[in-house]
Each structure stands twice: as C-alpha cells, then as structure tokens.
TORSELO-158782 format. One line per field, with one value per residue (C-alpha): x, y, z; residue in three letters. Coordinates in nm, 2 decimals, always signed. Layout:
residues N
px c(X,...) .
py c(Y,...) .
pz c(Z,...) .
aa c(ala,...) .
END
This chain:
residues 400
px c(+0.01,+0.12,+0.11,+0.16,+0.34,+0.08,+0.11,-0.09,+0.02,-0.08,-0.41,-0.48,-0.38,-0.63,-0.89,-0.90,-0.87,-1.19,-1.36,-1.29,-1.43,-1.74,-1.97,-2.31,-2.42,-2.35,-2.13,-1.83,-1.63,-1.32,-1.31,-1.34,-1.05,-0.83,-0.88,-0.84,-0.50,-0.36,-0.44,-0.33,+0.04,+0.04,+0.00,-0.38,-0.58,-0.85,-1.21,-1.43,-1.79,-1.96,-2.28,-2.16,-1.86,-1.79,-1.48,-1.26,-0.92,-0.79,-0.45,-0.39,-0.16,+0.04,-0.14,-0.49,-0.61,-0.67,-0.97,-1.14,-1.21,-1.38,-1.33,-1.58,-1.56,-1.84,-1.73,-2.04,-2.12,-2.46,-2.66,-2.58,-2.41,-2.10,-2.02,-1.73,-1.51,-1.22,-0.92,-1.02,-1.41,-1.62,-1.56,-1.90,-2.20,-2.44,-2.25,-2.07,-1.89,-2.09,-2.10,-1.72,-1.72,-1.41,-1.24,-1.36,-1.20,-0.90,-0.87,-0.90,-0.64,-0.40,-0.45,-0.41,-0.09,+0.08,-0.02,+0.13,+0.44,+0.49,+0.42,+0.38,+0.53,+0.38,+0.03,-0.22,-0.57,-0.74,-0.83,-1.10,-1.10,-1.47,-1.50,-1.87,-2.09,-2.41,-2.47,-2.66,-2.89,-3.19,-3.37,-3.15,-2.83,-2.51,-2.41,-2.75,-2.64,-2.27,-2.43,-2.68,-2.38,-2.22,-2.00,-1.98,-2.01,-1.68,-1.53,-1.65,-1.60,-1.60,-1.64,-1.72,-1.64,-1.72,-1.69,-1.81,-1.69,-1.91,-1.92,-1.94,-1.74,-1.36,-1.11,-0.93,-1.23,-1.44,-1.78,-1.90,-2.24,-2.35,-2.71,-2.92,-2.72,-2.90,-3.25,-3.42,-3.56,-3.88,-4.05,-4.43,-4.65,-5.00,-5.22,-5.59,-5.83,-6.16,-6.37,-6.26,-6.50,-6.56,-6.41,-6.75,-6.96,-6.78,-7.07,-7.08,-6.71,-6.54,-6.22,-5.89,-5.72,-5.95,-5.82,-5.47,-5.45,-5.60,-5.36,-5.09,-5.26,-5.27,-4.90,-4.74,-4.99,-4.86,-4.53,-4.69,-4.97,-4.85,-4.48,-4.33,-4.17,-3.85,-3.82,-3.73,-3.96,-3.95,-4.22,-4.14,-4.37,-4.14,-4.37,-4.72,-4.91,-5.26,-5.42,-5.31,-5.53,-5.71,-6.05,-6.05,-6.11,-5.83,-5.89,-5.60,-5.40,-5.02,-4.82,-4.47,-4.33,-4.00,-4.02,-3.76,-3.72,-3.45,-3.61,-3.76,-4.08,-4.12,-4.09,-4.35,-4.61,-4.56,-4.61,-4.93,-5.07,-4.97,-5.18,-5.50,-5.48,-5.47,-5.73,-6.00,-5.91,-5.99,-6.31,-6.43,-6.43,-6.57,-6.22,-6.01,-5.63,-5.34,-5.05,-4.71,-4.46,-4.13,-3.88,-3.55,-3.25,-3.33,-3.21,-2.82,-2.73,-2.39,-2.26,-2.20,-1.92,-1.77,-1.79,-1.62,-1.34,-1.32,-1.28,-1.02,-0.83,-0.89,-0.77,-0.40,-0.39,-0.61,-0.64,-0.94,-1.05,-1.09,-1.30,-1.68,-1.81,-2.18,-2.26,-2.60,-2.80,-2.86,-3.17,-3.00,-2.97,-2.68,-2.69,-2.40,-2.69,-2.75,-2.38,-2.45,-2.75,-2.54,-2.20,-2.14,-1.99,-1.95,-2.00,-1.84,-1.81,-1.52,-1.47,-1.48,-1.42,-1.66,-1.61,-1.36,-1.14,-0.87,-0.95,-1.28,-1.59,-1.78,-2.06,-1.90,-2.00,-2.25,-2.33,-2.30,-2.57,-2.47,-2.33,-2.06,-1.93,-1.59,-1.45,-1.15,-0.83,-0.70,-0.94,-0.75,-0.51,-0.79,-0.96,-0.64,-0.49,-0.81,-0.82,-0.43,-0.51,-0.79,-0.54,-0.28,-0.59,-0.72,-0.41,-0.12,-0.03,+0.13,+0.26,+0.49) .
py c(+0.00,+0.36,+0.61,+0.97,+1.23,+1.48,+1.78,+1.61,+1.87,+2.15,+2.00,+1.95,+2.32,+2.43,+2.19,+2.32,+2.70,+2.65,+2.45,+2.76,+2.98,+2.79,+3.00,+2.94,+2.90,+3.16,+3.35,+3.11,+3.47,+3.36,+2.98,+3.10,+3.34,+3.08,+2.83,+3.13,+3.23,+2.88,+2.77,+3.10,+3.06,+2.69,+2.82,+2.72,+2.94,+3.05,+3.16,+3.34,+3.43,+3.13,+3.10,+3.41,+3.25,+2.95,+2.89,+2.68,+2.60,+2.49,+2.31,+2.24,+1.91,+1.86,+2.01,+1.95,+1.73,+1.45,+1.39,+1.70,+1.59,+1.77,+1.71,+1.88,+2.00,+2.17,+2.44,+2.56,+2.47,+2.43,+2.64,+2.47,+2.53,+2.34,+2.12,+1.95,+2.15,+2.09,+2.34,+2.46,+2.42,+2.71,+3.08,+3.17,+3.12,+2.91,+2.78,+2.47,+2.25,+1.93,+1.76,+1.75,+2.00,+2.14,+1.80,+1.77,+2.12,+2.02,+1.71,+1.87,+2.13,+1.87,+1.69,+2.00,+2.09,+1.77,+1.77,+2.13,+1.99,+1.68,+1.89,+1.55,+1.57,+1.26,+1.40,+1.52,+1.67,+1.93,+1.92,+2.13,+2.19,+2.29,+2.42,+2.46,+2.67,+2.62,+2.26,+2.24,+2.52,+2.29,+2.39,+2.47,+2.44,+2.56,+2.29,+2.43,+2.77,+2.71,+2.53,+2.84,+3.05,+2.87,+2.60,+2.37,+2.61,+2.76,+2.43,+2.14,+1.77,+1.44,+1.30,+1.47,+1.33,+1.40,+1.23,+1.26,+1.12,+0.85,+0.82,+0.46,+0.31,+0.24,+0.50,+0.40,+0.25,+0.35,+0.28,+0.28,+0.22,+0.25,+0.38,+0.55,+0.61,+0.88,+1.00,+1.26,+1.55,+1.73,+1.98,+1.98,+2.22,+2.19,+2.44,+2.29,+2.56,+2.54,+2.78,+2.88,+2.87,+2.82,+2.50,+2.41,+2.49,+2.27,+2.24,+2.61,+2.58,+2.35,+2.19,+2.19,+1.94,+1.63,+1.63,+1.71,+1.42,+1.17,+1.30,+1.21,+0.85,+0.81,+0.89,+0.58,+0.39,+0.55,+0.37,+0.07,+0.02,+0.24,+0.19,-0.13,-0.31,-0.33,+0.04,+0.32,+0.61,+0.80,+1.03,+1.23,+1.47,+1.73,+2.01,+2.03,+2.34,+2.43,+2.70,+2.91,+2.82,+2.49,+2.62,+2.77,+2.55,+2.71,+2.84,+2.67,+2.37,+2.33,+2.03,+2.01,+1.70,+1.56,+1.34,+1.12,+0.87,+0.67,+0.62,+0.91,+0.71,+0.68,+1.04,+1.13,+0.88,+1.01,+1.34,+1.29,+1.06,+1.31,+1.58,+1.36,+1.22,+1.57,+1.72,+1.43,+1.44,+1.81,+1.76,+1.47,+1.71,+2.03,+2.19,+2.29,+2.25,+2.45,+2.24,+2.39,+2.11,+2.23,+1.98,+1.97,+1.78,+1.50,+1.16,+1.12,+0.87,+0.73,+0.67,+0.31,+0.39,+0.68,+0.43,+0.18,+0.42,+0.56,+0.21,+0.11,+0.42,+0.35,-0.03,+0.13,+0.29,+0.08,-0.26,-0.47,-0.49,-0.13,-0.11,-0.18,-0.21,-0.29,-0.02,+0.00,+0.33,+0.62,+0.81,+1.13,+1.39,+1.57,+1.86,+1.69,+1.50,+1.82,+1.80,+1.43,+1.50,+1.72,+1.53,+1.14,+1.09,+0.91,+1.03,+0.81,+0.78,+0.74,+0.61,+0.87,+0.63,+0.62,+0.99,+0.90,+1.18,+1.26,+1.60,+1.80,+1.69,+1.40,+1.20,+0.92,+0.77,+1.00,+1.09,+1.42,+1.72,+1.66,+1.91,+1.67,+1.56,+1.64,+1.54,+1.27,+1.42,+1.05,+1.05,+1.32,+1.11,+0.86,+1.13,+1.32,+0.98,+0.88,+1.23,+1.18,+0.83,+0.96,+1.22,+0.95,+0.72,+0.97,+1.21,+0.94,+1.00,+0.67,+0.86,+1.12) .
pz c(+0.01,-0.10,+0.19,+0.11,+0.36,+0.53,+0.74,+1.03,+1.30,+1.05,+0.98,+1.37,+1.41,+1.12,+1.26,+1.62,+1.49,+1.28,+1.56,+1.82,+1.55,+1.43,+1.15,+1.06,+0.67,+0.46,+0.74,+0.70,+0.64,+0.87,+0.75,+0.39,+0.43,+0.60,+0.34,+0.08,+0.20,+0.26,-0.10,-0.26,-0.09,-0.21,-0.57,-0.64,-0.84,-0.59,-0.71,-0.43,-0.38,-0.49,-0.27,-0.07,+0.13,-0.09,-0.30,-0.51,-0.55,-0.87,-1.00,-1.36,-1.41,-1.72,-2.03,-1.82,-2.09,-1.84,-1.60,-1.43,-1.08,-0.81,-0.41,-0.19,+0.18,+0.37,+0.62,+0.83,+1.20,+1.37,+1.59,+1.91,+2.21,+2.30,+2.60,+2.54,+2.76,+2.50,+2.48,+2.18,+2.23,+2.05,+2.17,+1.94,+2.21,+2.04,+1.78,+1.74,+1.50,+1.59,+1.24,+1.18,+0.91,+1.08,+0.99,+0.65,+0.58,+0.77,+0.56,+0.23,+0.33,+0.42,+0.09,-0.11,+0.05,+0.02,-0.34,-0.38,-0.20,-0.39,-0.73,-0.89,-1.28,-1.38,-1.31,-1.60,-1.54,-1.34,-0.98,-0.83,-0.46,-0.37,-0.04,+0.03,+0.28,+0.45,+0.42,+0.74,+0.64,+0.49,+0.18,-0.13,+0.09,-0.04,-0.28,-0.48,-0.43,-0.57,-0.88,-0.91,-0.92,-1.21,-1.00,-1.29,-1.56,-1.42,-1.30,-1.51,-1.37,-1.47,-1.14,-0.80,-0.44,-0.11,+0.25,+0.59,+0.92,+1.10,+1.47,+1.61,+1.32,+1.35,+1.27,+0.95,+0.79,+0.47,+0.40,+0.04,-0.14,-0.51,-0.56,-0.33,-0.02,+0.20,+0.22,+0.06,+0.36,+0.33,+0.58,+0.58,+0.76,+0.84,+0.97,+1.05,+1.07,+1.25,+1.49,+1.84,+2.11,+2.49,+2.64,+2.80,+2.48,+2.23,+2.00,+1.92,+1.79,+1.53,+1.70,+1.49,+1.74,+1.63,+1.27,+1.40,+1.61,+1.39,+1.11,+1.36,+1.42,+1.05,+0.94,+1.01,+0.85,+0.51,+0.58,+0.69,+0.40,+0.12,+0.09,-0.02,+0.31,+0.12,+0.05,+0.30,+0.43,+0.77,+0.91,+1.23,+1.40,+1.52,+1.63,+1.74,+1.88,+1.95,+2.18,+2.45,+2.75,+2.88,+2.85,+2.52,+2.20,+1.94,+1.63,+1.45,+1.53,+1.36,+1.29,+1.13,+0.99,+0.88,+0.59,+0.44,+0.16,+0.02,-0.34,-0.53,-0.60,-0.23,-0.19,-0.44,-0.29,+0.05,-0.06,-0.25,+0.06,+0.35,+0.16,+0.11,+0.47,+0.58,+0.37,+0.44,+0.78,+0.82,+0.61,+0.80,+1.12,+0.91,+0.94,+0.65,+0.61,+0.48,+0.37,+0.31,+0.16,+0.13,-0.10,+0.10,-0.01,-0.27,-0.24,-0.23,-0.52,-0.58,-0.92,-0.96,-1.21,-0.98,-0.67,-0.84,-0.91,-0.57,-0.43,-0.66,-0.56,-0.20,-0.24,-0.33,+0.05,+0.25,+0.33,+0.24,+0.59,+0.62,+0.33,+0.36,+0.01,+0.11,+0.36,+0.46,+0.34,+0.59,+0.66,+0.73,+0.42,+0.27,+0.03,-0.15,-0.33,-0.55,-0.69,-0.78,-0.96,-1.20,-1.20,-1.15,-0.82,-0.49,-0.11,+0.11,+0.51,+0.71,+1.06,+1.35,+1.64,+1.94,+2.02,+2.34,+2.44,+2.71,+2.71,+2.81,+2.93,+2.76,+2.81,+2.62,+2.26,+2.10,+1.74,+1.54,+1.61,+1.99,+2.21,+2.35,+1.99,+1.85,+1.53,+1.58,+1.50,+1.42,+1.11,+0.97,+0.79,+0.67,+0.47,+0.35,+0.23,+0.03,-0.15,-0.25,-0.36,-0.58,-0.74,-0.80,-0.94,-1.18,-1.25,-1.30,-1.66,-1.77,-2.10,-1.90) .
aa c(met,thr,lys,tyr,glu,leu,pro,ile,glu,leu,met,arg,glu,trp,arg,his,gln,ile,his,ser,asn,pro,glu,leu,gly,phe,glu,glu,lys,ala,thr,ser,ala,leu,val,ser,asn,leu,leu,thr,asp,trp,gly,tyr,lys,val,thr,lys,gly,leu,ala,val,thr,gly,leu,val,gly,gln,arg,val,phe,gly,asp,gly,lys,gly,pro,lys,ile,gly,leu,arg,ala,asp,met,asp,ala,leu,pro,leu,gln,glu,glu,thr,gly,leu,pro,tyr,gln,ser,arg,asn,pro,gly,lys,met,his,ala,cys,gly,his,asp,gly,his,thr,ala,ile,leu,leu,gly,ala,ala,lys,ala,ile,ala,ser,leu,asn,pro,gln,his,phe,asn,gly,thr,leu,asn,leu,ile,phe,gln,pro,ala,glu,glu,val,gly,gly,gly,gly,gly,ala,gln,arg,met,ile,asp,asp,gly,leu,phe,asp,gln,phe,pro,cys,asp,his,ile,phe,ala,leu,his,asn,tyr,pro,gly,val,pro,val,gly,ser,leu,ala,phe,arg,pro,gly,pro,phe,met,cys,ser,ser,asp,leu,val,lys,leu,thr,phe,arg,gly,lys,gly,gly,his,gly,gly,leu,pro,his,leu,ala,ile,asp,pro,thr,leu,pro,leu,ala,thr,thr,ile,ser,gly,leu,gln,ser,leu,leu,gly,arg,asn,ile,asp,pro,met,tyr,thr,gly,val,ile,ser,val,gly,lys,val,his,ala,gly,his,ser,tyr,asn,ile,ile,pro,thr,thr,ala,asn,leu,glu,leu,ser,val,arg,ala,leu,gln,pro,glu,val,arg,glu,thr,leu,ala,ala,arg,ile,arg,glu,leu,ala,glu,phe,gln,ala,lys,ser,tyr,gly,cys,ser,val,glu,ile,glu,tyr,asn,leu,gly,tyr,pro,val,leu,val,asn,ser,thr,ile,ala,thr,ala,glu,leu,lys,ser,ala,ala,ala,lys,val,phe,ser,thr,ser,gln,ile,asp,ser,thr,ala,leu,pro,leu,thr,gly,ser,glu,asp,phe,ala,tyr,met,leu,glu,gln,ile,pro,gly,cys,tyr,val,leu,ile,gly,asn,gly,asp,asn,gly,his,ser,ala,gly,glu,arg,ile,gly,pro,cys,ser,val,his,asn,pro,his,tyr,asp,phe,asn,asp,asp,ser,leu,ser,thr,gly,ala,gln,leu,trp,leu,ala,val,cys,gln,his,phe,phe,his,asp,gln,asn,arg) .
END
C-alpha cells in the first residue's frame, strides 16, 4: 500500500482553529479566508464568492487534458451550544462544529498542501477543490447555491467526491455504497383551521385539534400500508401546537413533519398521501387545512461507476479489512445530493471512532449534532490519504 506524507500537525492546528471559531451557513467569512489564504500560498488559483462564502481552489497538472476531478468539503457549523469543555471548544456562543465539518475542511486542506509539496510531474488533469458553505441550512443549501452561481460552468468535473465522518465506526475504515445512499428530507407544515370557542361549549365551535390528532395517528399507516416494505420512508412529528389556554378551543392547530425517503418514487408517494390524509381528516371534522410542503435535499445517489473508481483508488492505500463495500444506507440527508444530480460521483463515510477523548468533559459515545461531539483528529489522515489516492488514481499519466 502506498502512503503519502501529510502535514498532520498543521491539519490538527487548522481543525482546532476552525472548531474554536464556528460560523453558521453563509457566514463562514473567517473560515473561507483561512482556506483562501492557504490555497493561494500553495499556488492554487482561488475563485471566491460562490454561494456568498464558498470558494474553489484549482490546480492544473500537465497540459490539463486529463480527467477533471472535484473534491468537496463543507465548512459550516450548527446553531448549538458546545458542552465538550475541550481546550479548543467554541468561542462563539450558540454555535458549534457538531457535525465535523471542521475536520472535513482540514482534511481537504491537508491533501491540498501535500499535493502542492509533491508537485507531481507525472500528473495530468484538473483538480477542483470545492469548499462549500451552508450544508446544514436545509432547503436549497450551499451546494445548490454554488451550482446556481455557476460552479460546474466555471469548473466542469468528470467526477466529484465528498466524505463525511461516521461516529461509531472504527477510525481508518471507509464505507461505500453505490446507488441511493442517503434519504431526501422534506419539511411539511399543516395548519388545521376550525372555529374557536369556549371549552365548555364545544358544540358551538369547530375543534381543529381533532383532525390534527387523527392525522398524527394515520401518518405511520402510510409507511406501513402504502410503501413497499423493502423500501425506506420515515415520517417524524417534530412540532405540535394548538391553543393558549386549557378552557379555550383554538381556531387553529399546527403540525410540522420531517419526511424522508431513500427512493424518489417513495418521496412522491408520501407527498401525495400526506396531502390526502390531512385534507380528508380536516373535512371529516368540518375543518380546512393549509399545507406547506417544502422540498428539501433530494435522495443522494452514488454513481455506480464513480463508486467503483473511488474504491479502486482506496484499495491502493487501505487494506481490504478497512473497506466496507456494502454499507447500509442512511436516513440522514446531505446537500451533496444536488451536486451528484449534476455530476457522477460518490459520497463516502470515514470512521470517527467512539468519540472518546482524553481532554474535556464528555458523555461518552455520541453521534453528530450533539453538544458533546468532537471530530476525531485521528481520522484526519484517513480522509487526506483517500483524497491523495484519488489524485494518484485519476491524474497519473503513464505517458509522461
């Protein structure tokens, strides 16, 4: 196996610096400036201003006629108060790198510096390093904004790749899956409207809480009776609100849902059936319902060919025991899905260990989006080695 020299200590420093200064989506000014300055120092052509704070560092090898490859890292933090007690914990109240984007950014920077230091004469092609803002914002996300701002018009790619850390999986491991890998994510807001009144005189009112309650009860039947059991769909009730006093029947009752699907056809079926269920429940109780169906991130689908190429590159650096080629799909969502709708590519998971740490106050193993989470510095090498292997795999020119 071929291992590459990496600036591990610098990668840790960059990661801790970014972790200490978390910035929310489209506000990553300091992070973007750090990335831009480093890439410029290393000789990359840097283009800023994509999706406000996003940027691309480009390096052309040889005559540039080889493959055009994109590597993407997300930079934004979450609106969460950190509780790790780490020496480098967040200095920005209510903001935290609780998903490891600090690590993803440091990984791509480490690979970029290693490539610049090597200055491989036998490479041919174009490398596009995509540093994306606002993965966590929902809706269109930073990926779609970068695309709308001309990302692939300015920086065409034959293949595009991204990674994410995976808590609970051993450090040094890689998880691949061709085809649908992560779910779509939609936000549904239902407002049932009736007629308010006195709690002791319900016959003079039209109670909107009744269709709300029966809709909640009926939602899970959509998954159990309308969706193929071999497919994946998730409906979670995240918010319920009605009324302000125990003795007043409210005029409106509100429900917010998280709806996820691993297959586009399941997403469409759930959208249609949720509408029908809510509308008919409302009518059956003499109410009306307003439905706001917000389509979020689409299903993330890995290209079969690109996934095979990435696994082939990984096999030159990692042992067979470190590579899981049949990873199970996840019900989380990721806006890299927008990029994969434009360019064939692959999203891969790297092990982040069990979240154990010698410094700081921990609650033990936990997943991302948790106030005690921290990216594992031992995973920095895994990600950077993978990106260097990708460059070797695609850009190595046998004729030079």
